Each structure stands twice: as structure tokens, then as C-alpha cells.
C-alpha positions in Angstrom: 20.5 0.8 8.7 23.0 2.5 6.3 22.6 -0.8 4.0 22.4 0.7 0.4 24.2 3.6 -0.9 22.8 4.9 -4.0 19.6 3.2 -6.2 19.2 6.3 -9.1 17.7 4.1 -10.9 14.7 3.5 -9.2 12.4 6.0 -10.2 9.1 7.1 -8.3 6.8 7.4 -10.9 3.7 9.9 -8.8 0.4 11.1 -10.1 -2.9 11.2 -9.1 -4.8 8.1 -10.3 -6.4 7.4 -13.8 -3.7 10.1 -15.2 -1.8 7.4 -17.5 0.7 5.5 -15.2 -1.1 2.4 -16.3 -1.5 3.0 -19.9 2.8 4.3 -19.9 3.8 1.2 -18.6 2.2 -0.6 -21.1 3.1 1.4 -23.6 6.8 1.2 -22.5 6.7 -2.2 -22.7 5.1 -2.2 -25.8 8.4 0.7 -27.5 11.2 -1.2 -25.8 13.6 -3.2 -27.1 12.4 -7.1 -27.1 16.3 -7.4 -25.8 14.9 -5.5 -22.6 13.4 -8.1 -20.3 10.5 -6.4 -17.7 9.4 -8.0 -14.5 5.4 -7.0 -13.8 4.4 -6.9 -10.3 0.3 -6.1 -9.3 -1.6 -6.5 -6.3 -4.1 -8.3 -8.6 -5.0 -10.9 -10.7 -7.1 -9.1 -12.6 -4.8 -6.7 -13.5 -2.1 -9.4 -14.2 -4.5 -10.8 -17.3 -5.0 -6.6 -18.5 -1.1 -7.2 -19.0 -0.6 -10.0 -20.7 -3.6 -8.8 -22.8 -2.3 -5.2 -23.6 1.7 -5.8 -24.1 2.0 -7.5 -27.6 5.1 -7.4 -29.3 6.8 -9.5 -25.9 5.3 -12.9 -24.2 4.4 -12.3 -20.6 4.6 -15.3 -18.4 2.7 -15.9 -14.9 4.5 -18.2 -12.5 1.8 -20.9 -12.1 1.6 -23.9 -9.9 0.6 -26.1 -13.6 3.9 -26.2 -14.7 5.8 -29.3 -14.4 4.3 -29.8 -11.1 5.9 -26.5 -9.4 5.0 -24.5 -6.8 4.5 -20.7 -7.8 7.5 -19.2 -6.2 9.1 -22.5 -8.2 7.5 -21.8 -11.0 8.8 -18.1 -10.9 12.4 -19.2 -10.6 11.8 -21.2 -13.7 11.0 -18.3 -15.9 13.6 -16.4 -14.8 16.2 -18.7 -15.5 14.6 -18.8 -19.3 14.4 -14.6 -19.0 11.1 -14.6 -19.9 9.2 -11.3 -19.5 6.8 -12.0 -16.2 3.9 -11.2 -14.4 3.2 -12.2 -11.4 1.3 -10.4 -7.9 2.4 -8.7 -4.8 1.9 -11.5 -2.6 4.1 -14.0 -4.7 7.0 -10.9 -5.1 7.1 -11.0 -1.3 8.1 -14.3 -1.2 11.0 -13.6 -2.7 14.8 -15.1 -1.4 18.4 -15.3 -2.3 18.3 -17.1 -5.4 15.3 -15.2 -6.8 18.0 -12.1 -6.1 20.9 -13.7 -8.6 19.0 -14.7 -11.2 17.0 -11.1 -11.6 20.7 -9.5 -11.5 22.2 -12.3 -13.7 19.0 -11.7 -16.2 19.1 -8.0 -16.4 15.5 -7.4 -15.7 13.6 -4.2 -15.5 11.1 -3.9 -13.0 7.5 -1.6 -12.9 5.8 -2.4 -9.1 2.3 -1.2 -9.4 2.1 0.2 -6.3 3.3 0.1 -3.2 3.6 -3.3 -1.2 3.8 -4.2 2.4 7.6 -3.8 2.5 7.7 -4.2 6.4 5.4 -5.8 8.8 4.6 -6.8 12.6 5.9 -10.6 13.1 3.2 -12.0 15.3 4.5 -12.5 18.6 4.2 -11.5 22.0 6.2 -9.2 24.3 6.8 -12.0 26.9 7.7 -14.5 24.1 10.0 -12.4 23.0 12.0 -12.3 26.4 11.4 -15.9 26.8 13.3 -16.4 23.2 16.1 -13.6 23.9 17.2 -15.9 27.2 16.2 -19.2 26.0 19.2 -21.7 25.8 19.8 -24.6 23.7 21.2 -27.5 25.5 24.4 -26.5 24.6 24.2 -23.7 26.8 24.2 -21.0 23.2 21.4 -18.7 22.9 18.5 -20.0 20.8 18.8 -16.3 18.9 21.3 -13.3 18.6 20.9 -9.4 17.9 23.5 -7.7 16.0 23.9 -4.1 16.7 21.8 -3.3 13.5 18.5 -5.4 15.3 18.9 -8.3 12.8 17.9 -11.9 14.4 20.3 -14.2 14.1 19.2 -17.9 14.3 21.9 -20.2 16.0 19.5 -23.1 17.7 19.7 -25.5 14.1 17.8 -28.2 16.2 14.9 -26.8 17.0 12.0 -28.8 15.8 9.4 -27.2 17.9 5.9 -25.3 17.2 5.9 -22.1 19.1 9.3 -20.2 17.4 9.0 -21.9 13.7 8.0 -18.7 12.1 10.7 -16.6 13.8 13.1 -19.2 12.8 12.0 -18.8 9.3 11.9 -15.5 9.2 15.6 -15.5 10.9 16.9 -17.3 7.9 15.6 -15.1 5.7 18.2 -12.5 7.2 15.2 -9.9 7.1 14.1 -10.4 11.0 14.6 -7.3 12.9 13.8 -6.4 16.8 12.9 -3.3 18.2 13.5 -2.6 21.6 12.8 -6.5 22.6 8.8 -5.4 22.6 8.9 -6.3 19.0 9.7 -8.0 16.3 9.4 -6.4 12.2 10.3 -8.8 8.5 11.2 -6.5 6.2 11.4 -7.2 2.4 14.9 -7.5 1.5 15.9 -3.9 0.3 18.6 -5.2 -1.4 15.7 -6.6 -3.9 15.5 -2.7 -5.6 19.4 -2.5 -7.0 18.8 -6.0 -8.5 17.7 -4.7 -11.3 18.6 -2.7 -13.9 16.1 -0.3 -13.4 13.0 0.3 -11.0 9.8 2.5 -11.5 7.4 2.5 -8.6 3.9 3.4 -10.3 2.1 5.7 -7.1 0.7 8.4 -5.7 1.2 10.3 -2.6 4.5 8.1 -2.2 5.6 10.6 0.4 3.1 9.7 2.9 3.2 5.9 2.3 4.8 2.7 4.6 7.1 2.3 1.3 9.0 6.0 1.8 9.9 5.4 5.4 11.3 1.7 4.7 13.3 3.7 1.8 14.3 5.7 4.1 15.3 3.2 6.6 17.8 1.1 4.4 18.8 4.5 2.8 17.5 3.7 -0.7 17.4 6.7 -3.0 15.1 7.0 -5.2 14.0 10.2 -7.6 10.5 11.6 -8.6 8.9 11.7 -12.0 5.9 12.4 -13.7 3.4 11.4 -16.4 2.4 13.3 -19.3 0.1 12.9 -22.6 2.0 14.6 -25.6 -1.0 15.2 -27.5 1.0 15.7 -30.3 2.6 12.6 -30.4 -0.3 10.9 -29.0 1.8 8.8 -26.6 2.1 9.1 -22.6 5.6 10.6 -21.5 7.8 10.1 -18.4 9.1 13.1 -17.6 11.5 14.6 -14.4 8.7 15.6 -12.2 7.7 18.9 -12.6 4.5 21.1 -9.7 1.6 20.7 -11.5 -1.0 22.6 -12.8 -3.4 21.5 -8.9 -6.2 24.2 -9.5 -7.9 22.9 -12.8 -7.6 19.2 -11.4 -8.8 20.0 -7.9 -11.5 21.9 -9.0 -13.3 19.2 -11.2 -12.5 16.5 -8.0 -14.6 19.6 -5.5 -17.3 19.5 -8.2 -17.7 15.7 -8.0 -16.3 14.5 -3.8 -19.7 15.7 -2.3 -19.1 15.3 1.5 -22.0 15.2 3.6 -22.2 17.7 6.2 -25.6 18.5 8.0 -27.9 20.1 5.7 -30.7 23.3 7.1 -33.5 20.8 6.5 -31.8 17.9 8.7 -33.1 16.6 11.7 -30.2 14.9 12.6 -26.5 14.9 11.8 -25.1 11.8 10.7 -21.5 13.2 11.7 -22.3 13.6 15.4 -20.5 10.3 16.1 -17.1 11.2 14.6 -17.0 14.2 16.3 -13.9 13.2 18.7 -10.2 14.0 16.8 -9.3 9.6 18.0 -13.6 8.9 16.4 -13.3 5.6 14.1 -9.3 4.6 15.0 -9.5 0.9 15.8 -8.7 1.8 19.1 -11.7 4.0 19.5 -14.5 1.4 17.7 -13.1 -1.6 19.9 -14.0 0.5 23.3 -17.4 0.9 21.4 -18.0 -2.9 20.6 -19.3 -4.2 23.6 -22.3 -1.2 23.2 -24.6 -2.4 20.6 -26.6 1.0 21.0 -23.1 2.5 19.2 -23.1 0.2 16.7 -26.7 0.7 15.7 -26.2 4.1 15.9 -23.1 3.9 13.6 -24.8 1.4 11.0 -28.4 3.2 11.0 -26.8 6.1 9.9 -24.9 4.4 7.2 -28.1 3.1 6.1 -29.8 6.5 6.3 -27.4 8.1 4.3 -27.4 5.6 0.7 -30.8 4.8 1.4 -32.1 8.2 2.5 -30.3 11.0 1.5 -27.9 9.7 -1.7 -31.6 7.5 -2.9 -28.8 5.1 -4.0 -29.0 1.4 -4.9 -27.1 -1.1 -3.1 -25.2 -1.9 -6.4 -23.9 1.3 -6.1 -22.5 1.1 -2.6 -19.0 1.0 -1.7 -18.3 1.1 2.1 -14.8 0.2 4.4 -13.6 0.1 7.6 -10.8 -1.9 9.1 -11.3 -5.3 8.2 -11.1 -7.3 12.1 -14.4 -4.8 12.3 -16.4 -5.7 9.4 -19.1 -8.0 10.6 -19.6 -5.4 13.6 -19.9 -2.6 11.4 -21.5 -3.7 8.4 -24.0 -1.8 6.7 -27.9 -2.5 6.3 -28.5 -4.9 3.0 -25.5 -3.8 1.7 -23.1 -6.1 3.2 -21.7 -7.7 0.5 -20.6 -4.2 -0.5 -17.2 -4.0 1.3 -14.1 -3.1 -0.4 -11.3 -3.3 2.1 -9.6 -0.3 3.6 -5.9 -0.8 1.9 -7.4 -1.4 -1.3 -5.3 0.1 -4.1 -4.9 -0.5 -8.3 -7.7 -2.0 -9.2 -10.9 -0.7 -11.2 -13.2 -3.6 -10.0 -15.6 -0.5 -8.8 -15.5 2.0 -11.3 -19.3 2.6 -10.9 -19.4 2.4 -7.0 -20.6 6.2 -6.5 -21.7 6.1 -3.3 -19.1 6.0 -0.6 -19.4 5.1 3.5 -16.0 5.9 5.5 -15.9 3.7 8.5 -11.9 4.7 9.1 -9.6 6.9 11.0 -6.3 5.8 10.0 -3.3 5.6 12.5 0.0 4.1 11.9 0.9 1.1 14.4 1.8 3.4 17.8 4.7 0.0 17.8 5.9 0.7 13.7 5.7 4.4 14.4 8.0 4.0 17.4 9.5 1.7 15.1 10.9 4.6 12.5 11.2 7.2 15.5 14.0 5.2 16.7 16.0 5.0 13.8 15.8 8.9 13.1 12.6 8.4 10.4 10.0 11.5 11.0 6.5 10.1 10.5 3.6 12.6 9.2 0.9 10.2 9.7 -1.4 12.7 8.9 -0.1 12.8 5.0 -0.2 8.8 5.4 -4.0 9.0 6.3 -4.7 11.1 3.4 -2.5 8.6 1.0 -4.9 5.7 2.2 -7.9 7.6 2.2 -7.4 9.2 -1.6 -6.0 5.6 -2.6 -9.2 4.1 -1.4 -11.3 6.8 -2.6 -10.2 6.3 -6.1 -11.3 2.9 -6.3 -14.8 4.4 -7.1 -16.7 6.5 -10.2 -14.6 9.6 -9.1 -11.4 7.6 -10.8 -14.0 7.8 -14.1 -14.8 11.4 -13.7 -18.3 10.7 -12.6 -19.7 12.4 -9.0 -19.7 10.7 -5.9 -21.3 11.4 -2.8 -19.4 10.0 0.8 -20.4 9.6 4.6 -16.9 9.7 5.9 -17.5 10.7 10.2 -14.5 10.8 11.4 -14.2 14.5 11.7 -9.8 14.0 11.6 -10.2 11.8 8.2 -12.8 15.0 6.7 -11.2 17.8 7.6 -7.9 15.9 5.9 -9.8 15.4 3.0 -11.1 18.9 3.1 -7.9 20.1 3.5 -6.5 18.1 0.0 -9.7 19.4 -2.1 -8.5 22.8 -1.0 -5.0 22.5 -2.3 -3.4 23.2 1.1 -2.5 19.1 1.7 -1.4 19.1 -2.5 1.2 22.0 -2.4 2.5 20.5 1.2 2.9 17.2 -0.6 5.0 18.9 -3.5 6.4 21.3 -1.4 8.7 17.8 0.5 8.8 16.1 -2.7 10.7 19.0 -4.4 12.7 19.2 -0.8 13.9 15.9 -0.9 14.6 15.7 -4.9 16.3 18.9 -4.3 19.1 17.0 -1.2 19.4 13.9 -3.9 
């Protein structure tokens, strides 16, 4: 998988939420020479509008279906051909193709990617169907698909018009479909994208624990960490070489503002007792208990007790989550509409929420874990889980420096957060960055 040798132009701007990464990016685009062209990619349409309004020295265009009856992807190509500055969402950018790649390269764009993307996903196909597909022959006795030495799937049956494998045919034609041990298939975002730009900036936090980092390692994409600093004298944000920040003051503020529920002296019930098992609130644990209405009732009643009685919070101040497929089963009484997806990141829409309920215990998909392991890439599941939790947590009022109350019954996730707040996890994370930076 030694796909890319170098990508020194790829910069990971890694800083805690609210430290000014987006503010720096907007400032950078406002100060850049007008000859420099940008593509800004963000998860949310609201952030698209923010960039369009905030960057005042150049006009940004958003791909739209209203432009000459084009699809959004066709509109993106049209804007690229004209060399316009473009702002779009992750979901559109993930559909990039070879034609778009060539246009980006020829126009010499700079990419600013606000938060990591879903750059690798398991394809929904059952193991038995994979076996059928690998054994299938055309009328000419040629295989439907072949697999090269790197695991990439090539589709050979160009006359195939069926429905069963139509999605596999499409993904194989993109040259980004990988098979793993004949039991799973993965679509990967084309790694060549990250060397098609003049410069690439990825704005995130705890990148070392995120899936996109493992994807970069899979394709041997090189990157370098940077920090954001606000220069008081110049009254502006600056991108600087990554330095080990003084964390204690920042962590002290977080420790004072993040109030994690633990059983009090006068409490008759321990609301955390339901999650003391190490695997409690993982997807597999929840699935095992879905048929047990008494367990589900205990979980949801604890959540209601926490926000209504312990915190005495109004419903509009609640922000709760779980893995999306369990949303209806674990819905918090009288606060169902306050659900915020467990994967939520890069939005300020929930900055007023100060009563938080986290019904999750994050583990990477075991097949995905083994997929990376088979390619010699070591995955730190605890660091990955912590990075996911921190991203979700910082959607709340904590990003504004305001206190929040958190109910997190999973003992594993609670302990990971406590390690983070103590500085133990942060020190480990920074040490990884410095070792990695030194190697590169």
C-alpha cells in the first residue's frame, strides 16, 4: 500500500475546539493574494454560509443544482473549470472523480478541510455474497471481478446490468474498492486527492486518534502537525510549527467546567451502576439488551432523573446521544428531539446545551480494526474513542467556556475522559505527535 511517497504540503492544524482554527483559516483566505485559489470543505451547510459571509476579499461559490440545471457534482466541475473559489460540504467532496482531480491539479488550488472526513467505509455486502461474486463467471467464462496484489477489486463484466452487485460494479470502476480476506470490502477516498492540491490544511483536534490518520498511514501519506496561536501584539491568528502547549491552565478550566456525574453521599441510587461492565453501552452490549424492556426503561429513566432532578435543567438545554441505530430505543423521555449524533463535529449549533447525556461506548468496527492491522497499522482504540467523545463534547456550551453537567454511564468512556482531564491522555497524545513529527 505504498501509494504515496510524500505529501509535505499536507498540514494538520491540530488544536482544541474553540482555539481559533476556523478563525485562522478565514483570516488566511482574507489575507492571501487574490491570485491564490481556495477550496474550503466543511461538514455543514451552515458553515458553508459562514465562510461565504466571512471571507470578504474574494467571492466564494457554492455548487448548486440551480446552475444551468446541473447536478451539484457537475456544478462543482463547472466552477473548477472557471477557477472559482469554492466552498462545499464533505458529502459532495467525497464524490470526487478523476476529472475533478485533473481540474484541481491544473488550477493549483489550496484545500482547507474543516474536520476529518469518512475517507474509508465498509461496503454493505455480506460475506456469502462476496464469495458468490468472486466465483461468478461471465458467459465467456471470465471472472466477474479480479483482485490485484494490493487487494483492489477490478470489475470485468461490463455487460452486467443486474441489481445485486450494481453498487459493487460502480465502486470498482472508481478504482477505490479494496477487499479484505474475502470477508469484507472497503471503499477508500482516492488518496491522490491530497497531492493534487498546492497546499492542504486539515483543521481538527486529536488527529492522531482519528480514522483519517490510519487512512493516511495505509497509503503512506506524509503530513506535519501545526499549531494555531493568537498574536496579541499583531491582534491576529498565526499558524506556527507544532509546539507542546502548556496544558495545565487549559485543563484546569475544563476540570472546573465539566461536571461528570458520580454518585453523591445523599443519592439513593447510583445512575452509573448500569454501565460498570467494561463493554457496557457498546453497540454489541446494547443489541443484547434491546429485547429487555426493563433494562431500556432503567437507562432512559436514569437519563430523565439526571437532567430533570439532578440538574433541574429545561429540556432545551439537553444534548444527548447514542449510536444512531439505537436512537428510538434509547430516546430520553421528554427530550427525544434533543438528540445530537454521536459522530457530530465542526458545528456551533449546540453551544447553548449544558446538560449532556452520552449513551455510547465507542469501539472501531472489529473488521475495520483487523483490516488496518493486516496492513501493519496499529490502531489505538482508546485514543480513537476519546477523540470521538471529545469532538461530541465540544459541540456543547463547554466550547464557549461555560460549565456543563455530563452523565456518561459507560465506565470505560468515563475513565477515558477523566484521564484526559487529568492530563494523562493529553501527554500521551502529544508524545505521539512529537515522535511522529521527528520521524517525518
